[in-house]
C-alpha positions in Angstrom: -6.3 -8.1 -21.4 -5.9 -8.4 -17.6 -9.7 -8.7 -16.8 -10.8 -10.9 -19.7 -10.7 -14.1 -17.5 -12.5 -12.5 -14.6 -15.8 -11.3 -16.1 -18.2 -11.6 -19.0 -19.5 -8.6 -20.9 -22.2 -7.8 -23.5 -22.6 -4.1 -24.3 -23.0 -2.1 -21.2 -23.7 -5.1 -19.0 -21.1 -7.2 -17.2 -21.3 -10.2 -14.9 -18.8 -11.9 -12.6 -19.3 -15.6 -11.5 -18.2 -16.7 -8.1 -15.3 -18.5 -9.6 -14.2 -15.5 -11.6 -14.4 -13.2 -8.6 -12.6 -15.6 -6.3 -9.8 -16.1 -8.9 -9.3 -12.4 -9.3 -9.2 -11.8 -5.5 -6.6 -14.6 -4.9 -4.6 -14.6 -8.1 -4.4 -10.8 -8.9 -5.0 -9.0 -5.6 -3.6 -11.7 -3.2 -6.8 -11.2 -1.2 -8.0 -14.2 0.8 -11.0 -12.6 2.5 -13.5 -15.5 2.9 -16.3 -13.3 1.5 -14.6 -13.8 -1.9 -14.5 -17.6 -1.7 -16.5 -19.1 -4.5 -18.1 -21.6 -2.0 -19.1 -19.0 0.5 -22.9 -18.6 0.7 -22.3 -14.9 1.4 -19.9 -14.5 -1.6 -19.6 -11.0 -3.0 -17.6 -9.7 -6.0 -14.4 -8.1 -4.8 -14.6 -4.3 -4.7 -11.2 -4.2 -6.3 -12.6 -6.0 -9.3 -15.4 -3.5 -9.6 -12.9 -0.7 -9.4 -10.8 -2.4 -12.1 -13.8 -2.9 -14.4 -14.7 0.8 -14.1 -11.2 1.8 -15.1 -10.8 -0.8 -17.9 -14.2 0.0 -19.5 -14.3 3.8 -19.0 -10.7 4.9 -18.7 -8.6 6.4 -16.0 -9.2 10.0 -15.0 -6.8 12.3 -13.2 -9.1 12.5 -10.1 -11.5 9.7 -9.2 -13.7 8.9 -6.2 -15.6 5.6 -5.7 -18.1 5.1 -2.9 -19.4 1.5 -2.3 -23.1 1.3 -1.4 -23.9 -2.3 -1.9 -22.5 -5.7 -2.6 -22.5 -7.4 -6.0 -23.5 -11.1 -5.8 -22.3 -13.8 -8.3 -23.7 -13.5 -11.8 -25.5 -10.3 -11.1 -26.1 -8.1 -14.2 -23.8 -5.1 -13.6 -24.4 -1.9 -15.6 -21.0 -0.4 -16.5 -21.2 1.8 -19.6 -18.1 2.1 -21.7 -18.4 5.9 -22.0 -17.0 7.9 -19.1 -19.2 10.6 -17.5 -18.3 13.0 -14.7 -20.6 11.0 -12.4 -22.4 7.7 -12.7 -23.6 4.8 -10.5 -22.5 1.2 -11.2 -25.8 -0.6 -10.7 -26.8 -4.2 -10.2 -30.4 -4.6 -11.2 -31.9 -1.3 -10.0 -29.6 -0.9 -7.0 -26.7 1.5 -7.0 -23.6 -0.5 -5.9 -20.7 2.0 -6.6 -21.0 5.7 -7.2 -18.2 7.1 -9.2 -17.1 10.7 -9.7 -14.3 11.7 -11.9 -12.6 14.8 -13.3 -9.5 16.0 -15.0 -7.6 14.4 -17.9 -8.8 11.0 -19.2 -6.7 8.2 -20.7 -8.0 5.0 -22.4 -4.5 3.6 -22.7 -4.9 0.1 -21.4 -1.2 -0.4 -20.7 -1.2 2.5 -18.2 -4.6 1.4 -16.7 -3.5 -2.2 -16.3 -0.3 -1.3 -14.5 -2.2 1.1 -12.2 -4.8 -1.5 -11.5 -2.2 -4.2 -10.7 -0.4 -1.8 -8.4 -3.5 -0.7 -6.5 -5.1 -4.1 -6.0 -1.8 -5.6 -4.9 -1.7 -2.9 -2.2 -5.3 -3.5 -1.3 -4.9 -7.2 -1.0 -2.3 -6.7 1.7 -4.6 -4.6 3.9 -5.2 -7.8 6.0 -3.2 -8.8 7.9 -0.3 -6.4 7.2 -2.1 -3.1 7.9 -5.3 -3.9 9.8 -3.8 -6.3 12.4 -1.4 -3.7 13.8 -4.2 -1.2 13.9 -6.5 -3.5 15.8 -3.7 -4.4 18.2 -3.0 -0.7 18.8 -6.6 -0.1 19.8 -7.1 -3.3 21.7 -9.9 -4.6 19.5 -10.3 -7.4 16.9 -12.8 -8.6 14.3 -14.8 -11.8 15.0 -12.3 -14.5 14.2 -15.1 -17.0 13.3 -16.9 -14.6 10.9 -14.4 -11.9 9.9 -16.1 -9.0 8.2 -14.1 -6.3 6.5 -15.8 -4.4 3.7 -14.9 -1.6 1.3 -16.5 1.8 1.9 -14.7 4.0 -0.5 -11.5 5.1 -2.2 -10.3 8.3 -3.9 -7.1 9.3 -5.6 -5.6 12.1 -7.7 -2.8 12.0 -10.1 -0.6 14.8 -11.4 -1.1 13.4 -15.0 -2.4 10.3 -16.7 -0.1 10.2 -19.7 3.2 8.3 -19.0 5.5 6.4 -21.4 5.1 2.7 -21.3 8.7 2.2 -20.4 8.2 4.1 -17.1 5.1 2.2 -15.9 7.0 -0.9 -14.4 8.4 1.6 -11.9 5.0 2.6 -10.6 4.3 1.7 -7.0 1.9 2.6 -4.2 3.2 3.4 -0.7 1.2 3.6 2.5 1.6 7.0 4.1 -0.7 6.8 7.1 -3.2 4.4 8.7 -5.7 5.0 11.5 -8.7 3.3 13.0 -11.8 5.0 14.4 -13.6 2.7 16.8 -17.3 3.1 17.6 -18.6 0.3 19.7 -18.6 -2.9 17.7 -17.8 -1.1 14.4 -14.7 0.7 13.2 -13.6 2.6 10.2 -10.0 2.2 8.9 -8.5 5.1 7.0 -5.5 4.3 4.8 -3.7 7.2 3.0 -1.3 6.3 0.2 1.0 7.9 -2.4 1.5 7.0 -6.0 5.2 7.0 -6.9 6.9 6.5 -10.3 10.4 5.6 -9.3 11.5 8.2 -6.8 8.9 10.8 -8.0 5.6 11.3 -6.2 2.9 11.5 -8.9 -0.3 11.4 -6.8 -2.0 10.6 -3.6 -5.1 8.8 -2.4 -7.1 7.3 0.4 -9.1 4.2 1.1 -11.7 3.5 3.8 -12.7 0.1 5.1 -15.5 -0.8 7.5 -14.9 -3.5 10.3 -17.9 -5.1 12.0 -18.4 -7.4 14.9 -15.5 -5.9 17.0 -14.6 -7.4 20.4 -11.9 -6.9 22.9 -8.5 -8.1 21.6 -7.6 -11.7 22.4 -4.1 -12.2 21.0 -4.4 -16.0 20.8 -7.7 -15.7 18.8 -6.3 -13.1 16.5 -3.2 -15.2 15.9 -5.4 -18.1 15.2 -7.3 -16.1 12.5 -4.0 -15.1 11.0 -2.8 -18.7 10.9 -6.1 -19.7 9.2 -5.6 -16.9 6.7 -2.1 -18.1 5.9 -3.6 -21.6 5.5 -6.2 -20.4 3.0 -3.4 -18.9 1.0 -1.1 -21.9 1.2 -3.9 -24.3 0.2 -4.7 -22.1 -2.8 -1.1 -21.9 -3.9 -0.7 -25.6 -3.4 -3.8 -26.3 -5.6 -2.2 -24.3 -8.4 1.2 -25.8 -8.2 2.1 -28.1 -11.1 2.2 -31.8 -10.3 5.7 -33.2 -9.7 
């Protein structure tokens, strides 16, 4: 199964090591946010991995809303029951980390869930730089290039159905519909609206919210430098995985 290499589980408890979280971020989501580097002292488990664990363990509901309230650190005991309820909180210790609300039809078909997870986290991993950089440029602001901080606030989606033939799932894709940035001093909130499509047919919609901290006036050379470093992180990771000649 998709998530087997990226977590450990015993009953209702899961844990994610720094290496597992980093491998998921880079290898599955294509996300090179330094917060997900295994060697980073501020490492946190990718929000997309928490999202994927919820769906894989509890199933996919027709309408779901996740609100992120805290960060999961490496090897934290995460309470994620395998039985879905209309509302629950994914906790780490006694702290709620992700609040989940769900309604509508439910499927436990892992083939459908895995394809939806792959589709969503691939879109999510492209948020920086492909979506966020143009937004920052439009508003004349940028994150701190030395300590870039972009964190998950929440996401929600609704599907017209959750039961699809396996043969149709490779055609599933997620398209960005709208992106906007609300700037408030040194913080900003990015709103990304998207649409689920199965081939040419729209089968659902959703939205994601990110928080940006440490904003400063745009300096194009500094922002370009951050993007070059980001590309360098990706290239080094890809190079380390390449087979020896």
